N, C-alpha and C positions, 0 to 999 in steps of 0.2 A: 064564608068570606065576609059577608055583611056583618056577622057577629064580631069578627076580629076587628074590622074597621070601627065598629061601634065601641068596642072595648078600648081601643086605642084613643078614640075621640074622648071618651069619658075620662081616661087617664090624664090626657092633656088638660081637659077642663078642670079636673081636681087640682092638678099642679098649678094652673093659672090662678084658681080661686084661693087655694089654701097653702100652696107651696108644699114643702116637705111635710108639714104638719098634717096634711091630709091622711098620712099613713101613721099618725101617732097612735100609741097604744098605752093602756094603763097596766101597771104591774103591781100586784098586791102581794104583801108579805105578812105572815102571821106566825110568830114564833110558837104560839100555843097550838094552833089548829092547822097550820099549813103543811104542805108536802112538796118537796122540790121536784117531784115527778109530775106534778100538776101543771096546768098551762100557765098559771100565774096571772091570768087576765081577768079574774073576778074575785070578789071576796070569798066566794065558796070554793074557788080553785086556787087559793093563794099559795105562794111558795113559803118555805119555812125559815131559810137561812140567808144570811148576808152573802154567802158564797154564790148563791144563785144569782144575786144581783151583780156581783163583781164579775161574773162570767159574761154578762150581757153588754153589748154595745148599744147605747140608747140613741134615739133619734130626736130631732126637733119636735117639741110638743108632747113627748112622752111624759107620763106621770108615774112616779114611784110612791106607792101608798103603803105605809106601815101601820099595822093595827095599833090603835090607841092603847097605851098602857103596856104594850109588848116590850120584851127585853131581849137583848142580843149581846153576845160577847165577840170581841175582835174588832174588825175594821170594815167600814163601808167605803169602798174606793171605786165608785162608778166610772164607766168610760163612755165616751161619746160627747157630743156638744149639741146644744140647741142653736137657735139663731135669734136675731133681734125680735122677730115677730112670733116666735114659737120657742120660748125657753123650755128647758126640762125642769120639772117640778118634783121635789121630795117633800112629802107631807104625811099626815096621818088620815086614817079612815075609821069610822065608827066611834063609839065611846061618847064622852061628854063633849058637846059642841063648844064648851068654854075651856077647851084644853089649854089655851094660852095661860090661864090663871090657875088651872088645876094640876093634877098629877097624871094626866092622861097622855103626856108626850111619850113617844116611842124612845126607849132608852138603849144606848149602845155603850157597853163597858169595855174600854180598852184594856183594863186589868194590868196596865204597865207592860204589856207584851207587844204593843205596837206603838209607833210614834204618835198616832192620833186615831181615835175611833172614827173620825170622818176625814177622808183625804180627797181633795179635788186637785188633780194634777193635770196640767196642760189641757184643760177643758174650759169651755166658755158657755155663757148664757145658761146658768143654773140658778134655780131658786130653791132654797132649803128652809123649811119651816118646821117648827114644833117638834124638835128632837131634844132629848136629854142626853148629854154626853159627859162621860167621866173617864178618867185615866189614872187610877190609883196605882202607885208603885212605892212600896215601903222603902226601896233603896233610893228613891228620888233620882231616877236615872236621867241621863242627858236626853235631850230632844224628846220630851213628852209634851203633848199638846192635847187640847180638846178638838180643835179644828185646825187642819193644816191645808193651806191653799198654795199651790206651787205653779209657777210659770218658768220653764227652763228651756232655752233654745227654741222658743216657739212663737216669738213675736208678741203682739199685743193680744191679751186675752180679755174679752169683754163680758160685762153683764153677770157678775157673780153676786147674788143677793142672799144674805143670811138674815133670817127674821125669827123672832120669838123662840130662840134656843135657850136652854138652861144648861150651862156648862159649869161643872163643879168638881172639886177634889181632883185637880190635875197636879200630879206630883212630878214636876220637871225640875231640872237643875236650878238652884238658886244663884248660880254664878252668872253674872252678866258678861258673857264672852261671845259676842256675835251670835252664832248659830247654835249655841249650846243651851241657852237659857230656855226654860219652859214657858209656855203661853197658854192661856185659854183659847185664844184665836190668833193664829199667826199667818200672814201672807208673806211669801218670799219670791222674789224674781231674780233670775240670774241667766247666764248663758255666755260662753266664750265663743260660740259660733254665731248665734243669732241673739241680739239683744231682746230681752223680754220684759214685759210689764203688764199691769192691769189698767183697764179703762172701764169705769162704772162698777167699782166694788162698793157694795152697800152692806153695812152691818147695823141692824136696828132692832130695838126692843128685845135685846138679849139680856139675860141675867147671868152674871159670872160670880161664883162664890168659891172661896178657898182655892184659888189658882196660883201655882208657883211656876216660874218666878213672877211672871207678868200677866196682865189681863189681855188687852187687845193691842196688836201692833204688827209692824212689818219689818222685813229685812230686805235690803236691796243690794244687788251686786253691781248697780250702775249709778252710784252716787258720786263718782269722780267727775269733777267739773271740767276736765280737759276735753277739748274738742273730740267728738266721736265716742265719748264714754258716758256722758250724762244722758240718762234715758228714764225719766221719772214716770211713775204711775199717775194716772189722771182720774179725776172725778171720783175720788175716794170719799165716802161719806160714812161717818160713825155717829149714830144718832139714837137718842132715847134708850140708852142701855143703862143697866144697873150693875155696878161692880162693887162687891163687898169682900173684905178680908183677903186682899191680894198681897202676895208675898213681897213684891217689889214695885216696879213701875206699873201703872194702871192702863193708860191709853197712850200709845207711842207710834204715831205715823212716821214712817221713814221712807225716804226716796220718793216723795210725792210732789206734784205741782197742783195747787188748788184744792188740797184736802179740806174738808169741812167736818168739824167735831162740835156737835151741838146737842143741847138738852140731855146730857148724860148726868147721872148721879154716881159719884164715887165716894165710898165710905170705907175708911181704914185700908190705906195702902202702906207698902213697905213694912209689913207686919213681921216678916221673917228674914228678909235679905239683910246682909251685913255690909253690902256695898251701896253706892249712891243710887237713890231712886226717888222719883217724884210722881205726882198724880197724872197730869196730862201735859204732854210735850212732844214737839216735832223734832226730828233729826234729819239733816240733809234734805230739807224740803223747802219749797218756795210757795208763797202766796197761801199760807195756811190760815184758816179762820177758825178760832176757838171761841165759842159763844154760848151763852145760856146754860152753862154747866154749873153744877154744885159739887165741890170737893171738900171733904172733911176727914179728920182723923188720920192724916198721914203721919207716920211714926218716925221719930228721930230727927236729927239735924244734918244727915249726910244722905241726900240733900234735904229731903223731907218737906219740900214745898208742894202746894197744890198745883202750880203751873211752872213751866220752864220753857224759855225760848233758847234753844241750844245751838250748837256748832253747825256750821255749813248750811245755815238757813237764811233765806231772804224774805223780807216783807211778811212778817208774822203778826197777826192781829189777835189780841185777847180783848173781848168786849162782852159786857152784860153777864159776867160770871159772878158766882157767889162762893167765897172761900172762907172756911171757918174752922178753928180749932185744929190747925195743922202745926205740928211741932216745929217744922223747919221754916214756916212762913208762908207767905202768899205766892211769891214768884221768884224764880232764879232766872237771870239773864246772863248767859255765859258763852265764852268762846275760848278755844285753846290757843289759837294763834301760833305763829312761827317766828323765830328770831335768828338773826345772824350772830356770829360770835361776839360782836361788839354790842349786842343788845338791840339792834335795829329790828323793829317788827316788819316782817316781810309778807305776812298773810293775815288778813282780817276775816275771820270765819263766821261773822254774824253781822247782818246789816238790816236796818229798817224794821225794828220791833216797835209795835204800838200797843200800849196797855191803857184802855179807856173805859169809863163807865162800869167799873167793877166794884164790888163791895167785899171788904175783908174784915172779918170779925174774930178777934181773939186768936190771930195767927202769930206764930213766932214765939210761943211760950216755952219751947224747948223740950217739953215732956219731962221725963225722969233723968236727973243727972247720973253719971257724967255725960256731957254732951259731946257728940262727935265733932261738931263745929259750933261756932258762936250762934246763939239764937238770933234771928232777924226776921223782919217782914219781907224785905226785898234784898236779895243778894245779887250784886253785879260783879262779875268776875271775868277778867281777860279782855283782850282787844275786841271792840265792836264799834260800829258806827250808827249814828242816827237813831237813838232810842227815845221814844216819847211815852211819858207816863202822865196822863192828865184826866181830870174829872172823875177820880175814884174817891171812895170813902173808906177810911181805915179807922177801926175802933179796937182798943184793948182794955180789958177789965183791970180791976185794981191790983190783982196779984201777979200781973205780968210785967216784967222788966225786960225789954228787948231793944234791939236796934231797928230803926225804921229802914235805913239803908246801910248795908255793910258792903263796902267796895274793896275788892282784892285784886291783885295782879294775877295773870295766868299767861306768862310769856308776853306781857304787855298790859296796858290799862285801857279802859273804855274811853271813847271819844264821843262828844256831842250827845250828852244825856240831858233831856229836858223834862223837868218835874213841875207841872203847872196845874193850877185850879183844883187841887186835891184837898180833902178834909181829913185832918189827922187828929183824932181824939184819944188822949192818953189818960185814962183813969189811973193806970199804973205808971210806968216810966218808959219813955221813948228816947233812945239815944241815936247818935248819928256818927258814922265813920265813913268819910269819903275818901280815905286813903291819900295817896299822893296825887291823885287825879285832879286836874284843874278844869275839866271840861264839863262840869255840871252846871246847869242853869235851873235855879229855883225861882218861880214867879207865881205870885198870887195864890199861895197855899194858906190854909187855915191851920194854925198850930194852937190847939186848945188842950189844956191840961198840963201834965208834967213832962216838959221837953227839956232834955239835957243837951246843951250846946247845939241848938238848931242852926242850920246853915243860913248864910245871908240870903234873903229872899226879897226881891223887888215887889213891894205891895203886900207883904205878909199881913194876915189878920190873926190876932191873938185873943179873940173873944169867942164866947159860946156861939157856934154856928146855928143854934136853935133847930136841931133836928127834932122830928116828932118823938122819937124814942130810940136814940142810938144804943146799940148793943142788945136790942130786943129780938134779933133775928133767931129763928128756930130752924127746923128742917123744911126746906123748900123755898124757892125763890118768891113764893107768894107770902112769905112771912116777913118781908123786908120793908114794909111801909114805914117803919120807924126811922128809916134813913132819908125820908123825904123832908124837905125844908118847911118850917113854919113861916107864916106871914111875919114880916118884920126881920127876917134873917139878914145879916150883913152879907150873906153869900149871894143874895138875889141881885142879878144884874152886875155883879162885881168881877166876873171872870174875864180873862183875856180871850177874845175870840180866836178860835183855831180853825182855819179852813180845812175842809175834808174830814170833819169830825164825825161822820156817819149819819148826821141828821136826826138823831133821836137819843133820848136819855135811857136810863136803865128800865123805866116803865113804859117806854114807847112814846113819850111826849116829844114833839118836834124841837130841835135845837137849830137855831140859825147859824150858818157858817161865818157870818160877819158881825155877830153880836148885836145887842148885849146878851150875855148868857150868865148862867149861875155857876158858882163854884160847887163841886161835888158831883154826885151821880144823878141829881134830880134837877129838872128844869121846870121853872114856873113862868111860862111865857106871858101869862096875862097880868102879872103883877111886877114886872121888871121895874127896878128903880133906874133912874138915869145913871149911866156909868160915869164914874168920876175920872 
């Protein structure tokens, strides 16, 4: 009797101290030496197959450890959920401790026979590290992914973290058609009985190579803004990832509120898609921050930009990014809009886009003719409200002839576009096409070089801005010192103060909200001239 009471007391004590994780276990899998008849609870008694894992319902604090360098075919679709204090971990054991940069990751090959080699469905609080995932399919089938994360009719799913994954050769459909296009990593949330979404989705330090159609993104069944329908995912962070040779779009958060996309490197997007695609862009999302990213080599002019502020978005911020050598330009800002039969715009699908303290070098060159659309650095299309483009630096080399702004209707025209305090250097030729829109405001921009028909600008400067070495940027944000101002530049202290400017320039120097301030992406606080 006393032993029973003691055992119950110890059980309660463990639960109080450690919660459910007090009963957590480690599960080892080794494709080379394992045996599914073993216990699975040590490296010497490891399981052999993914099927053994898929039959198990995991508990908070459990760890799934795959042998470093081991290879598996099929799909890992684990069940069970962790909790906030005790997530479930997938990682590797043994091998080189520097597996993140070596070839020691555990590899799962979908072989085109499954939708994704890693499926996380209706689970929460999982951390997944150090896997290599591929899903080759010669037929380029529909719904092929590297990682598929689903929340359907299950409410809010928390705490999904993907880190240090290598995802490559995913042969999904190249057709952008909602839920058919392929992705390296896709999250999707839906539910006609219970609205579902993600809270605390983190994707960091992953490498994606040769993924079709797209790299990292989401699909949401709750992006309708009518009362009772809008149910965005929260705290989505996409950080420090490397994406190379992506078939279409590269990073595309959808159906989010407060998503953060930062410190990513994107090289060569839209390499195989025939429809519109861009580098990094939100869709049906609010309060998105896109910062400290580098995007280059986006192919073609449909759309072909590094960045895009797209339809059904509110309050999107692009800051401290580096864009270079993208055929379609630096940024697309677009909205579809809706019209009545008499042409009256009844729906404005994009509001409050801010583009500040970015550097664009040799964008909008168009690539190889024939072009799908006119080459341009900034493309503004359709009805939108309150767009601010300020304190950026733009440079094009001698062999580029392109439009700085190309403005087109899309069931309506843009309203309230403010272009201020930017540096435009054209060694080649920069043209301007503002369309029929009369709602552009140009103020205190620098037009240096060959500008064809520049717009009226209150306070325009047409002399050399005296950059350290404009056009000298290489690979990496740390190569951009050439876009800093020299002493004696006419840009110093000449900008129009803009309240709410973020408080810092491209390099982290403080920027006063009430001026005086500098034109361009560089602030020299100590040497301001008196503003005229």
